[in-house]
N, C-alpha and C positions, 0 to 999 in steps of 0.2 A: 645615675641616677637610673627609673625605671626602666630606661628601653637599653641599658646596660653599657652604651657610647660614653657617657660624663660617669666620672666618679666623682664626688663629693666628701668632702673630711672638714670637719665644722671642732675648732679648737674651744675647748671651754672657758674661754677668757673674758672676762665685760670691758669693749664690748664683744659677743662672738666673733671668731673670726674664721670665715671660711674658705676653705682655696676649690679650687676643680682641676681635671683635668679632664687628659684624654683615655679612656682605658687601652686596649692592645685593641679590642673590636671597634672604638671609634676613630686610632690610627690609620687604620685598612681604610677607612669610608674615603680620609683627608681629598686625597687622588682623585676621587672617583666625583667629591662634590665640587671641588674647586677646576674640576675639567669641564665644566658647562660653562663657567666664569672666566677660564683663562679665549675659550674661543669665541664669545660673546668681544673679551676686548678687543682681541688678534683683528675682530671683524668692525668694530667701531670706527666709524667715519663720519666725520660731519657732516650735521645736514645745510646743503645749500639756501636752504629756504627761513634759515635764522640767519640773524645779520650776527 
């Protein structure tokens, strides 16, 4: 798309079929974007104030 991270391909069918995929640049960022999420899950603890 516009940022070059996702590619969009439209098939000329009825209804149109749209396929999205990561570009090589988007694939490079997968590890970087997922890192804070993994850290958050690794440090997630139950809240003792919640039943």
